[in-house]
C-alpha positions in Angstrom: 27.4 -17.4 10.0 26.6 -20.4 7.8 29.7 -21.3 5.8 29.9 -23.7 2.8 33.1 -24.6 1.0 31.9 -27.5 -1.1 30.1 -28.2 -4.3 28.4 -31.5 -4.6 26.5 -32.2 -7.8 23.9 -34.1 -10.2 21.3 -36.7 -10.7 24.1 -39.0 -11.5 22.4 -42.0 -13.1 19.9 -39.8 -15.0 22.3 -37.3 -16.5 23.8 -39.0 -19.5 23.5 -37.2 -22.8 20.8 -38.7 -25.0 22.1 -40.9 -27.8 20.9 -40.7 -31.3 17.4 -41.9 -31.9 16.8 -44.7 -29.4 20.1 -46.4 -29.8 22.1 -47.1 -26.7 25.7 -46.0 -26.2 28.0 -49.0 -25.6 30.9 -47.9 -23.4 33.2 -50.8 -24.1 34.5 -52.9 -27.0 32.2 -55.1 -29.1 33.0 -58.1 -26.9 32.0 -56.3 -23.8 28.7 -56.9 -22.0 26.2 -54.3 -23.2 26.2 -51.1 -21.1 23.6 -48.8 -22.7 21.4 -45.9 -21.8 18.8 -44.9 -24.4 16.1 -42.3 -24.6 12.8 -44.3 -24.8 10.3 -41.6 -25.7 9.2 -42.5 -29.2 6.2 -44.7 -30.1 4.3 -45.3 -26.9 0.5 -45.9 -26.8 -1.8 -44.0 -24.5 -5.3 -44.1 -23.3 -7.4 -42.3 -20.6 -8.9 -44.9 -18.5 -11.7 -42.9 -17.0 -13.1 -40.9 -19.9 -16.2 -42.5 -21.5 -15.9 -43.3 -25.2 -12.1 -42.9 -25.3 -10.8 -46.3 -24.1 -8.8 -47.2 -27.2 -5.0 -47.0 -27.4 -3.6 -44.3 -29.5 0.0 -43.4 -30.5 1.7 -41.0 -28.0 5.2 -39.8 -27.9 6.8 -38.7 -24.7 7.0 -36.3 -22.9 3.2 -36.4 -22.7 0.4 -35.1 -20.4 -3.2 -36.2 -20.0 -4.2 -32.6 -20.8 -2.6 -32.4 -24.2 -3.2 -29.9 -25.8 -3.4 -27.5 -22.9 -3.7 -23.7 -22.9 -4.1 -22.4 -19.4 -7.5 -23.7 -18.5 -8.1 -23.6 -14.7 -9.6 -27.1 -14.9 -8.0 -30.3 -16.3 -8.6 -34.0 -16.5 -8.2 -35.8 -13.2 -8.2 -39.6 -13.2 -6.2 -42.4 -14.6 -4.3 -42.9 -17.7 -2.0 -45.6 -19.0 1.0 -45.8 -21.3 2.4 -48.9 -22.9 5.2 -49.8 -25.2 6.6 -53.0 -26.8 10.1 -54.0 -25.8 11.8 -56.6 -27.9 14.6 -58.0 -25.8 17.8 -58.7 -27.8 19.9 -61.8 -27.1 22.9 -59.6 -25.9 20.8 -58.5 -22.9 20.6 -62.0 -21.5 22.0 -62.0 -18.0 22.0 -58.2 -17.8 20.0 -55.7 -15.7 17.3 -53.7 -17.5 16.0 -50.6 -15.7 13.2 -48.2 -16.7 14.1 -44.7 -15.6 11.2 -42.2 -15.5 12.1 -38.5 -15.1 8.7 -37.9 -13.4 5.1 -39.0 -13.5 2.3 -37.0 -11.9 1.5 -38.3 -9.4 1.1 -42.0 -8.7 2.7 -44.4 -11.1 2.5 -48.2 -11.3 4.9 -50.1 -13.7 3.6 -53.3 -15.1 5.6 -55.7 -17.3 3.8 -58.5 -19.2 0.8 -58.1 -16.9 2.8 -58.3 -13.6 3.4 -55.4 -11.2 7.1 -54.4 -11.4 7.2 -51.3 -9.3 5.7 -47.9 -8.6 6.2 -44.4 -7.3 4.3 -41.7 -5.4 5.1 -38.1 -6.0 4.8 -36.1 -9.1 8.2 -34.2 -9.5 11.1 -36.6 -8.9 12.6 -39.4 -10.9 12.2 -43.0 -10.2 13.8 -46.3 -11.4 12.1 -49.7 -11.9 14.0 -53.0 -12.3 12.3 -54.7 -15.3 14.8 -57.6 -15.3 12.8 -60.3 -13.3 9.7 -59.8 -15.6 11.3 -59.8 -19.0 11.5 -62.7 -21.4 13.4 -63.3 -24.6 11.6 -61.6 -27.6 8.5 -59.5 -27.2 7.5 -57.8 -23.9 5.0 -55.1 -23.0 5.9 -52.4 -20.6 3.0 -50.4 -19.1 3.1 -47.3 -16.9 -0.3 -46.5 -15.3 -0.6 -43.0 -13.9 -3.1 -41.5 -11.6 -3.3 -37.7 -10.9 -6.3 -37.6 -8.6 -5.8 -35.4 -5.5 -4.8 -37.5 -2.5 -5.0 -36.1 1.1 -1.9 -38.2 2.0 0.4 -37.1 -0.9 2.1 -33.8 -1.1 1.3 -31.3 -2.5 -2.2 -30.9 -1.1 -2.5 -27.3 -2.4 -1.0 -25.1 -5.0 -1.9 -22.3 -7.5 -0.6 -24.0 -10.6 -2.1 -27.1 -12.3 -1.7 -30.8 -11.7 -2.1 -32.5 -15.0 -1.4 -36.2 -15.0 1.1 -37.9 -17.3 4.5 -39.4 -18.1 5.6 -35.8 -18.7 9.4 -36.1 -18.5 11.9 -38.2 -20.4 12.0 -42.0 -20.0 15.2 -44.0 -20.5 16.1 -47.6 -20.6 19.3 -48.4 -18.8 21.0 -51.7 -19.5 24.0 -52.8 -17.4 25.7 -55.6 -15.6 24.2 -57.1 -12.4 27.1 -55.3 -10.8 25.9 -51.7 -11.1 25.5 -48.2 -9.7 22.0 -47.6 -8.2 20.0 -44.5 -9.3 21.5 -41.3 -7.9 24.4 -43.4 -6.6 27.2 -41.0 -7.3 27.8 -38.1 -4.9 30.5 -35.7 -6.1 32.0 -33.5 -3.4 34.6 -30.7 -3.4 35.8 -30.5 0.2 38.4 -27.8 -0.8 37.9 -25.1 -3.3 40.3 -22.2 -3.9 41.6 -20.4 -7.0 44.8 -22.4 -6.7 43.6 -25.8 -5.6 40.5 -28.0 -5.9 39.9 -31.4 -4.2 37.4 -33.9 -5.4 35.9 -36.7 -3.3 33.4 -39.1 -4.9 31.1 -41.4 -3.0 29.8 -44.2 -5.2 27.2 -46.7 -4.3 27.7 -50.1 -5.8 25.5 -53.2 -5.8 26.1 -56.8 -6.8 22.9 -58.5 -7.9 24.7 -61.6 -9.2 24.8 -64.9 -7.4 28.6 -64.8 -6.8 31.3 -62.6 -5.3 32.6 -60.0 -7.8 35.9 -58.2 -8.1 35.9 -54.9 -10.0 37.1 -51.3 -9.9 35.4 -48.0 -9.5 37.0 -45.7 -12.1 36.5 -41.9 -12.3 37.5 -39.6 -15.1 37.1 -35.8 -14.7 36.9 -33.8 -18.0 36.4 -30.2 -18.8 32.9 -30.0 -20.2 34.1 -27.6 -23.0 36.6 -29.4 -25.1 36.7 -32.7 -23.1 40.2 -32.4 -21.7 40.9 -34.9 -19.0 42.1 -33.2 -15.8 41.8 -35.9 -13.1 41.6 -39.7 -12.9 41.1 -42.1 -10.0 40.4 -45.8 -9.5 39.7 -48.0 -6.5 39.4 -51.8 -6.4 36.3 -53.4 -4.8 35.4 -56.9 -3.8 31.6 -57.3 -3.2 29.8 -60.4 -2.0 26.8 -61.8 -3.9 23.7 -59.6 -3.1 26.0 -57.1 -1.4 26.0 -53.3 -1.6 28.6 -50.7 -0.5 29.6 -47.1 -0.8 33.1 -46.5 -2.1 34.9 -43.3 -1.3 37.5 -42.1 -3.8 39.7 -39.1 -3.1 41.2 -37.8 -6.4 44.5 -36.0 -6.6 44.2 -32.3 -6.0 43.6 -30.2 -9.2 45.8 -27.2 -9.5 44.1 -23.9 -10.5 40.6 -25.3 -11.1 38.3 -23.2 -13.3 35.8 -22.0 -10.7 32.0 -21.9 -11.3 30.1 -18.7 -10.8 27.2 -16.9 -12.4 29.7 -14.7 -14.4 31.9 -17.7 -15.4 30.0 -21.0 -15.2 32.9 -23.4 -15.8 31.7 -27.0 -15.8 33.4 -30.3 -15.5 31.9 -33.8 -16.1 32.7 -36.8 -14.0 32.5 -40.2 -15.7 32.1 -43.1 -13.3 32.6 -46.6 -14.5 32.5 -50.0 -12.9 35.2 -52.1 -14.7 35.8 -55.8 -14.2 39.2 -57.6 -14.0 39.3 -58.0 -17.8 38.7 -54.3 -18.4 35.1 -54.6 -19.5 32.7 -51.8 -18.5 29.9 -53.1 -16.2 28.0 -49.8 -15.7 28.7 -46.2 -16.4 27.2 -42.9 -15.5 28.0 -39.2 -15.7 27.7 -36.4 -13.1 28.1 -32.7 -13.3 30.9 -31.0 -11.3 31.5 -27.4 -10.6 34.2 -26.0 -8.3 32.7 -23.2 -6.2 32.5 -22.2 -2.6 29.4 -20.7 -0.8 29.2 -18.6 2.2 26.0 -17.2 3.6 26.5 -14.1 5.8 24.3 -11.9 7.9 26.1 -8.7 6.8 27.4 -9.3 3.2 24.7 -11.5 1.7 25.8 -14.6 -0.2 29.5 -15.0 -1.2 30.4 -17.3 -4.1 34.1 -18.0 -4.3 34.5 -15.3 -1.6 32.8 -12.6 -3.7 29.4 -11.1 -2.9 26.7 -12.1 -5.4 23.2 -10.5 -5.1 20.6 -13.0 -6.4 18.3 -11.2 -8.8 15.9 -13.4 -10.6 12.5 -14.9 -11.1 10.2 -17.7 -10.0 9.7 -20.2 -12.8 6.9 -22.8 -13.3 7.6 -25.6 -15.8 4.6 -25.7 -18.2 4.6 -24.4 -21.8 1.8 -23.4 -24.2 0.0 -26.4 -25.7 2.4 -29.0 -24.3 1.6 -28.2 -20.6 4.1 -29.9 -18.3 5.4 -32.1 -21.1 8.4 -29.9 -21.9 11.4 -31.0 -24.0 15.0 -30.5 -22.7 15.4 -27.8 -25.4 12.3 -26.0 -23.9 13.8 -26.1 -20.5 17.1 -24.6 -21.8 15.2 -21.8 -23.6 13.5 -20.9 -20.3 16.8 -20.6 -18.5 18.3 -18.6 -21.4 15.3 -16.2 -21.4 15.8 -15.4 -17.8 19.6 -15.1 -18.3 19.2 -12.9 -21.3 17.0 -10.6 -19.2 20.0 -10.1 -17.0 19.0 -12.4 -14.1 21.4 -14.7 -12.3 18.8 -16.6 -10.2 15.8 -18.8 -10.5 13.5 -20.0 -7.8 12.1 -23.4 -9.0 8.6 -22.7 -7.9 7.4 -24.8 -6.2 8.7 -28.3 -6.9 11.9 -29.9 -8.3 12.3 -29.1 -12.0 13.7 -31.4 -14.6 17.2 -32.7 -15.0 17.6 -30.7 -18.2 16.5 -27.5 -16.4 19.2 -28.0 -13.8 21.8 -28.9 -16.4 21.0 -25.6 -18.2 21.3 -23.6 -15.0 24.7 -25.2 -14.4 25.9 -24.3 -17.9 24.4 -20.8 -18.0 25.6 -19.7 -14.6 22.0 -19.4 -13.2 21.9 -19.8 -9.4 19.0 -22.0 -8.4 16.8 -22.4 -5.3 15.5 -25.9 -5.6 12.2 -26.4 -3.7 10.3 -29.2 -2.1 6.6 -29.8 -2.5 5.0 -28.9 0.9 2.6 -26.2 -0.4 0.1 -23.9 1.2 -2.7 -22.0 -0.5 -5.0 -19.5 1.1 -8.5 -20.4 2.2 -8.1 -23.3 4.6 -10.5 -25.5 2.7 -10.7 -29.0 4.2 -10.2 -32.1 2.1 -12.0 -31.1 -1.1 -10.0 -33.2 -3.6 -8.8 -30.3 -5.7 -5.5 -28.8 -4.5 -6.9 -25.6 -2.9 -7.3 -26.8 0.6 -5.4 -26.8 4.0 -1.7 -27.4 3.4 -1.5 -29.8 6.3 -4.1 -32.6 6.7 -7.1 -31.7 8.7 -7.9 -35.4 9.3 -5.5 -37.0 11.8 -5.6 -40.4 10.0 -3.9 -38.8 7.0 -1.1 -37.1 8.8 1.5 -39.8 9.2 1.3 -40.8 5.5 1.4 -37.2 4.4 4.5 -36.4 6.4 6.1 -39.5 5.0 5.3 -38.3 1.5 6.9 -35.0 2.2 10.0 -36.6 3.7 10.4 -39.1 0.9 10.0 -36.5 -1.9 12.4 -34.1 -0.3 14.9 -36.9 0.1 14.5 -37.8 -3.6 15.0 -34.2 -4.6 18.2 -33.8 -2.7 19.7 -37.1 -3.8 18.8 -36.5 -7.4 20.2 -32.9 -7.7 22.8 -32.4 -5.1 25.7 -32.6 -7.6 24.6 -29.4 -9.4 26.7 -26.3 -8.7 23.9 -24.1 -9.7 21.8 -25.0 -6.7 22.8 -22.5 -4.0 19.8 -22.9 -1.7 17.4 -25.7 -0.8 13.8 -24.8 0.2 11.4 -27.4 1.6 8.1 -25.5 1.2 6.1 -22.6 -0.1 3.8 -20.7 2.3 3.2 -23.6 4.7 1.4 -21.2 7.1 -1.8 -21.6 5.1 -3.2 -24.2 7.5 -5.3 -24.5 10.6 -2.6 -26.7 12.1 0.3 -24.2 12.2 2.2 -26.0 15.0 2.2 -29.3 13.2 3.2 -27.6 10.0 6.1 -25.9 11.6 7.3 -29.2 13.2 7.1 -30.9 9.8 9.1 -28.1 8.2 11.7 -28.4 10.9 12.1 -32.2 10.3 12.3 -31.6 6.5 15.1 -29.0 7.0 17.0 -31.4 9.3 16.7 -34.1 6.6 18.1 -31.8 3.9 21.0 -30.8 6.1 21.7 -34.5 6.8 21.7 -35.4 3.1 23.6 -32.2 2.0 25.4 -30.2 4.7 27.0 -27.9 2.1 24.1 -25.6 1.3 21.7 -23.4 3.2 18.1 -24.5 3.5 15.0 -22.5 4.3 11.2 -22.8 4.5 10.2 -20.8 1.4 7.4 -18.2 1.7 7.7 -18.1 5.5 6.3 -14.6 6.2 3.6 -15.8 8.7 3.6 -18.0 11.7 7.4 -17.8 12.5 8.3 -20.1 9.6 11.0 -17.6 8.7 12.8 -18.5 12.0 13.4 -22.1 10.6 16.6 -23.0 8.7 19.6 -20.9 7.7 17.8 -17.9 6.2 14.4 -16.2 6.1 12.5 -16.4 2.8 9.6 -14.0 2.3 6.9 -13.7 -0.3 4.9 -10.6 -1.1 4.3 -8.4 1.9 7.0 -10.3 3.7 9.4 -8.1 1.9 8.6 -5.4 4.5 10.0 -7.6 7.3 13.4 -6.5 8.4 15.9 -9.2 9.6 19.1 -7.5 10.8 21.6 -10.1 11.9 20.0 -12.9 9.9 20.3 -13.6 6.1 17.0 -13.2 4.2 15.7 -12.9 0.7 12.5 -11.9 -1.0 11.5 -15.1 -2.8 8.4 -13.4 -4.4 7.6 -9.8 -5.3 5.5 -8.2 -7.9 2.5 -10.4 -9.0 1.4 -8.1 -11.8 -1.3 -9.8 -13.8 -1.6 -8.8 -17.4 -1.7 -10.2 -21.0 1.1 -9.4 -23.3 2.4 -6.8 -24.1 1.9 -5.3 -20.6 3.6 -2.3 -19.1 7.3 -1.3 -19.5 7.9 -1.5 -15.8 9.4 -3.9 -13.2 6.3 -4.3 -11.1 8.0 -4.0 -7.7 4.8 -4.5 -5.7 5.6 -4.5 -2.0 9.2 -3.7 -2.7 8.4 -0.4 -4.4 9.0 1.8 -1.4 12.5 0.4 -0.9 13.3 0.5 -4.6 12.2 4.1 -5.0 14.4 5.0 -2.1 17.4 3.0 -3.5 17.5 0.8 -0.3 19.2 -2.6 -0.3 19.7 -4.2 3.1 23.0 -5.8 3.8 21.4 -9.0 5.2 19.2 -9.5 2.1 20.8 -11.9 -0.3 18.5 -11.5 -3.2 15.0 -11.1 -4.7 12.8 -12.9 -7.3 10.0 -11.5 -9.3 6.7 -13.4 -9.4 7.0 -14.6 -12.0 9.1 -15.5 -15.0 6.5 -17.0 -17.2 2.7 -17.2 -17.5 1.5 -20.6 -16.5 -1.6 -22.7 -16.0 -3.3 -22.1 -12.7 -6.3 -23.4 -10.8 -7.2 -19.7 -10.1 -8.7 -18.3 -13.3 -6.5 -15.1 -13.4 -3.6 -16.6 -11.5 -1.4 -17.6 -14.4 -0.8 -14.3 -16.2 1.8 -12.8 -13.9 4.9 -13.6 -15.9 7.3 -11.2 -17.5 7.2 -13.6 -20.5 3.9 -15.0 -21.8 2.8 -18.6 -21.9 3.9 -19.0 -25.5 7.5 -17.8 -24.5 7.1 -14.3 -26.0 8.5 -11.6 -23.7 6.2 -8.9 -22.3 7.5 -5.4 -22.0 8.5 -5.9 -18.4 11.1 -8.4 -19.6 12.6 -5.7 -21.8 12.6 -3.4 -18.8 14.8 -5.8 -16.8 17.0 -6.4 -19.8 17.6 -2.7 -20.1 18.2 -2.3 -16.4 20.6 -5.2 -16.0 22.3 -5.5 -19.4 21.9 -2.0 -20.8 20.1 -3.2 -23.9 17.4 -0.7 -25.0 14.0 -2.1 -25.8 13.0 -2.5 -29.4 10.6 -0.2 -31.1 7.1 -1.4 -30.1 4.9 -2.5 -33.1 2.0 -0.3 -33.9 -1.1 -1.0 -36.0 -0.8 -0.8 -39.7 -2.1 -2.4 -42.9 -1.6 -6.2 -42.8 -0.1 -7.6 -46.0 1.7 -10.8 -45.1 2.7 -13.2 -42.3 6.3 -14.1 -41.7 7.7 -17.3 -40.1 10.9 -17.8 -38.1 12.3 -20.3 -35.7 15.0 -20.2 -33.0 16.8 -22.8 -35.0 16.2 -25.0 -38.1 17.3 -28.4 -36.9 15.9 -30.9 -34.4 18.6 -33.3 -33.2 18.1 -35.8 -31.8 14.4 -36.2 -32.8 13.4 -38.1 -29.8 11.4 -35.8 -27.6 14.4 -34.1 -26.1 14.8 -31.4 -28.7 12.3 -29.1 -30.5 12.1 -25.7 -32.2 10.3 -22.5 -31.2 8.4 -21.3 -34.2 7.3 -17.6 -34.3 4.8 -16.0 -36.7 4.5 -12.2 -37.1 2.0 -10.0 -39.0 3.7 -7.6 -41.3 2.9 -4.8 -43.7 3.9 -4.7 -47.3 7.5 -3.6 -46.4 8.0 -6.5 -44.1 7.8 -4.5 -40.9 6.0 -6.1 -38.0 2.7 -4.4 -37.0 0.5 -4.9 -34.0 -2.7 -6.0 -35.9 -4.4 -9.2 -34.6 -5.4 -11.5 -37.4 -6.0 -15.3 -37.5 -3.1 -17.4 -38.6 -2.8 -21.1 -39.3 0.4 -23.1 -39.2 0.3 -26.4 -41.2 2.8 -29.2 -41.7 2.8 -29.4 -45.5 5.1 -32.4 -45.6 7.5 -34.3 -43.4 7.5 -35.5 -39.8 6.6 -33.6 -36.7 3.7 -32.1 -34.7 2.4 -29.1 -32.9 0.6 -29.8 -29.6 -2.7 -29.8 -31.6 -1.3 -32.1 -34.3 -0.4 -31.3 -37.9 -1.8 -27.8 -37.7 -2.5 -25.0 -35.2 -4.6 -21.9 -35.6 -4.0 -18.7 -33.6 -7.3 -16.8 -33.3 -7.2 -13.4 -31.6 -9.1 -13.3 -28.3 -9.0 -17.1 -27.7 -6.8 -19.4 -25.6 -4.6 -19.8 -28.7 -4.1 -16.1 -29.1 -2.2 -13.8 -31.5 -1.4 -10.6 -29.7 0.4 -7.5 -30.7 1.0 -9.0 -34.2 2.9 -12.0 -32.9 2.3 -15.6 -31.9 4.6 -18.6 -31.2 4.5 -22.3 -30.5 6.9 -25.2 -30.0 7.2 -27.8 -32.7 8.7 -31.3 -32.2 9.6 -34.3 -34.3 10.2 -38.0 -33.6 11.5 -39.0 -37.0 14.4 -38.0 -39.3 13.4 -36.0 -42.4 12.6 -32.6 -43.8 9.5 -30.8 -42.7 7.9 -27.9 -44.4 5.7 -25.7 -42.2 3.4 -23.2 -43.9 1.8 -20.1 -42.4 -1.4 -18.7 -43.8 -4.0 -16.0 -43.0 -7.1 -15.1 -45.1 -6.2 -12.4 -47.6 -2.6 -12.1 -46.7 0.6 -13.4 -48.3 1.8 -16.6 -46.5 5.2 -17.9 -45.6 7.0 -21.2 -45.1 10.1 -22.6 -43.4 11.9 -25.9 -43.4 12.9 -27.9 -40.3 15.4 -30.8 -40.6 15.1 -33.6 -38.0 18.1 -35.8 -37.4 19.3 -38.8 -35.3 16.1 -40.8 -35.5 14.5 -43.5 -37.7 13.7 -42.1 -41.2 10.2 -40.8 -41.6 7.9 -42.6 -44.0 4.5 -40.9 -44.6 1.7 -43.3 -43.8 3.9 -45.9 -42.2 5.7 -44.1 -39.3 3.7 -44.2 -36.0 2.3 -40.7 -35.6 -0.1 -39.2 -33.2 -3.6 -38.3 -34.3 -4.6 -34.6 -34.6 -5.8 -33.2 -31.2 -8.2 -30.3 -31.8 -8.2 -28.0 -28.9 -11.2 -27.8 -26.6 -11.0 -26.0 -23.2 -11.6 -28.4 -20.3 -14.3 -27.1 -18.0 -15.0 -27.1 -14.3 -18.2 -29.0 -15.1 -16.3 -31.8 -16.8 -13.9 -31.9 -13.9 -16.6 -32.2 -11.3 -18.4 -34.8 -13.3 -15.2 -36.9 -13.3 -14.7 -36.5 -9.6 -18.3 -37.4 -9.0 -17.6 -40.8 -10.6 -15.1 -41.4 -7.8 -17.6 -40.1 -5.1 -15.5 -37.0 -4.6 -16.2 -33.3 -4.8 -14.2 -30.8 -6.9 -15.5 -27.8 -5.1 -16.2 -28.3 -1.4 -17.0 -25.5 1.0 -16.2 -22.0 0.1 -12.8 -20.6 1.2 -12.3 -17.3 3.0 -10.1 -15.5 0.5 -8.9 -13.0 3.2 -7.3 -15.6 5.5 -3.7 -14.7 6.0 -3.5 -12.9 2.6 -1.2 -9.8 2.3 -2.6 -6.7 4.0 -1.7 -3.0 4.1 -3.1 0.0 5.9 -2.9 3.8 6.2 -1.1 3.5 9.5 0.1 0.9 12.0 0.9 -1.3 9.0 2.6 -4.1 11.0 -0.8 -4.7 12.7 -2.8 -4.9 9.5 -2.6 -8.7 9.4 -4.6 -8.8 12.7 -7.7 -8.1 10.7 -7.4 -11.3 8.7 -5.7 -13.7 11.0 -8.7 -15.7 12.0 -8.5 -14.4 15.5 -11.5 -12.2 16.4 -9.7 -11.1 19.6 -7.0 -9.3 17.7 -7.6 -6.2 15.7 -6.1 -3.5 13.5 -6.6 0.1 14.7 -5.2 3.2 13.0 -2.9 5.6 14.7 -4.4 8.4 16.7 -3.4 11.0 14.1 -4.7 9.1 11.1 -7.4 11.4 9.7 -8.5 9.1 6.8 -7.9 5.5 7.9 -8.1 2.6 5.5 -7.3 -1.1 5.5 -6.6 -3.0 2.3 -6.5 -6.7 1.3 -4.6 -8.2 -1.6 -6.1 -11.6 -2.5 -3.1 -12.1 -4.9 -5.4 -13.4 -7.7 -8.6 -12.0 -9.2 -11.9 -13.6 -8.1 -15.6 -13.2 -8.7 -16.8 -12.2 -5.3 -20.1 -13.0 -3.5 -19.7 -10.8 -0.4 -17.3 -9.1 2.1 -18.0 -9.5 5.8 -16.2 -7.4 8.5 -16.4 -7.2 12.3 -15.7 -4.0 14.1 -13.0 -3.4 16.7 -15.6 -1.7 18.9 -18.7 -0.2 17.2 -19.3 1.4 13.8 -22.9 2.6 14.6 -23.6 5.9 13.0 -20.4 5.9 11.0 -20.5 2.9 8.6 -17.3 2.2 6.7 -17.1 2.2 2.9 -16.2 -1.1 1.2 -14.5 -0.9 -2.2 -13.1 -3.5 -4.7 -10.5 -3.2 -7.4 -9.0 -5.3 -10.1 -5.7 -3.4 -10.3 -5.4 -1.5 -7.0 -5.8 1.8 -8.7 -9.4 2.1 -9.9 -11.9 1.4 -7.1 -15.6 0.7 -7.1 -17.9 1.1 -4.0 -19.9 -1.9 -2.9 -23.3 -1.7 -1.4 -22.9 -2.2 2.4 -25.4 -3.1 5.1 -24.4 -2.4 8.7 -25.5 -4.8 11.4 -28.2 -3.4 13.7 -25.8 -3.2 16.7 -23.1 -1.6 14.6 -20.5 -4.4 15.3 -20.2 -5.6 11.8 -21.2 -5.2 8.1 -21.9 -7.2 5.0 -21.1 -5.9 1.5 -22.9 -7.8 -1.2 -20.8 -7.8 -4.5 -22.4 -7.7 -7.9 -22.3 -11.1 -9.8 -19.8 -9.7 -12.3 -17.6 -8.1 -9.7 -14.1 -9.5 -10.5 -11.6 -8.1 -8.0 -8.2 -8.7 -6.6 -8.2 -6.0 -3.9 -10.6 -5.1 -1.2 -10.4 -1.8 0.7 -12.3 -0.7 3.7 -12.4 3.1 4.4 -13.2 4.1 8.0 -13.7 7.1 10.2 -10.9 8.3 12.5 -10.4 6.0 15.5 -12.4 3.0 14.0 -10.7 -0.4 13.8 -11.3 -3.8 12.3 -11.3 -7.1 14.2 -11.7 -9.5 11.3 -12.5 -9.5 7.6 -13.8 -12.4 5.5 -14.2 -12.4 1.7 -16.3 -15.1 0.1 -16.1 -16.1 -3.6 -19.1 -16.2 -5.9 -18.6 -20.0 -6.3 -16.3 -22.6 -4.8 -14.4 -23.5 -7.9 
């Protein structure tokens, strides 16, 4: 049994609430040294450095991505881009430390101040801090962040099914403090004892003295209830630190009687304010951390216990990108995603397959959403070698890349744990997703084992697993087995396990009113729930961009954050809320605008509104007709991902489906914005959005971004870019059958032997199987070139029948040629044959040694 009785939580230095506009928050009196933390998103300049004809700087507000505007293209700009911003250093900052805190940049960043290299970071999903102090001068300075998103064989991830757009795509902060300060992620909040009657808090605080003399100060902690702000605990410890010294200070606070416990049903949160205070009472540095009192216990017979009570984790996998904005999501957008999953009745999110933003974790804490936070060691089927485009071997095929790649994995997992270990919502760590997709399985397993050991060293309070470990004995690593897809059929009595992915139903909205159980359907139909299974997560919560053309439409909510009918099925199942009446076609008469709220505050890139437009008949009832609709900013500040207007055109990437469309709107200045909706021949509508806590908007004078008309980025453009670097975007073709999920008419457990790359192993039907078949699920839809199969024995005189299908229900025969000796076959697929499934029907007694499926192209 793996038992946890602690809660240790939050990206301490990065978790302060955003101040209004870009003003810092002083934490002491007017005579105190400045201790400020400010959102620094507004008014950057940006340029793509590798795109001919676009070398000039243009206004860009953060969060931002190279691909803006982005609408699910399977290709995207890969190269270098640069961001710069003027920093005028006030007199009061003299003698202080000035840090630039970046929430993330994909994937290699270099920070330059006044033309001099100040720092850098490798890895696209974790926060990093740069000390600007040595490079700043009084008055005007220029801070530049250069970002490179090219595939690198030595940086994880090497593979993945989502997209990898470059950019400074999470919030950026300036943090100003004394030379005596708390380093990034320097506060670790622990709860060594948690019961309903008593809670103990231990806080480990890293402190650093960058001054030239010894300093005396105190580390002061204040614990408040997040709702209402009532102070419940205080603690202080004096410190003496030599010049240039560093230390970790342990503070045990008095026990808290009857703490309000955190659970999915009652997500009670506290906030810990940690201050460094000098002998005169002046604040030198300050940060906040989340705190939740809860215990965890992982059992092999009762599942997961939170505060001693069984909690079955029922949830979804979630990617981070949103329609138009791509990965550059606001804090409000992250909160909406968590709420959409909570409102469907879920209590669990798997952060697939990388660390998500600070705002996302904060929302999980506050909404009671249990979280599996995942590292970046990814696998993806096909075993391509180093082809420079993220669909290759998960582990380096070239030995010279291996040491650096393993160091990249270790570093990024370390950063993930240190940044997020204070969050009570994280109940499981994962270090990988499907790392078995490699020709170097032994090395991959050894790396996973080291990553798991590192996590347990940094945070011994939570279970850790190798996510998606259904092949190659990866499920034996860590504290629980985590299976994707057909791994749900694996039984693990005596060992905790969970289904980290099931379903994978690809569809556009509205989709079917059904859960899409996939490989779990048999168990669900029978009402079976295994005692050792701690939970399950549908693939996936939201549509997302994917390097596989059909791979991104498997969400129960679409890319524009409009629920599909499957979402309503779950809501009805878990919350007993019946689905609405589905819209039907009628006579369009008007378009109607609405928003999830009417205020953006603060208007600094952390908040936005979700605007929805619906087609209605003369009575105002929504109808399912698809018509073009344009949203336009008539007056005031703000922008859509495409600029001051956006047009939804049925059947395009910016679609209007089932009479409805939606998009996120953000502002960086204070003022009133009027948005108008129009459609040819129909009555229009308008709404007003108020932006607050920002500099006042002045038309023609405020720095605004230029309009960004949408144009889908193509594979040809991608390959032309890579060619400029002497790289290939395609490489050799991948065998789409390799280690993909398989099923069969009998002897199902042996089905994988027909696609395991080992010609000596084989699948054979049972002796009483009168109509044997073997089936492959490639998990995404591909255009196919051919199917090749080798017999387990001889098929001469009785050639098998090869079929393909998009949905697993309707099948199409493929013309098949049997080898002369009967030991194999080739089935040539028509050029337009898009398929996700391949089925081979055989005669009784026939078996299959190996199957290979080749795509029509190598994109």
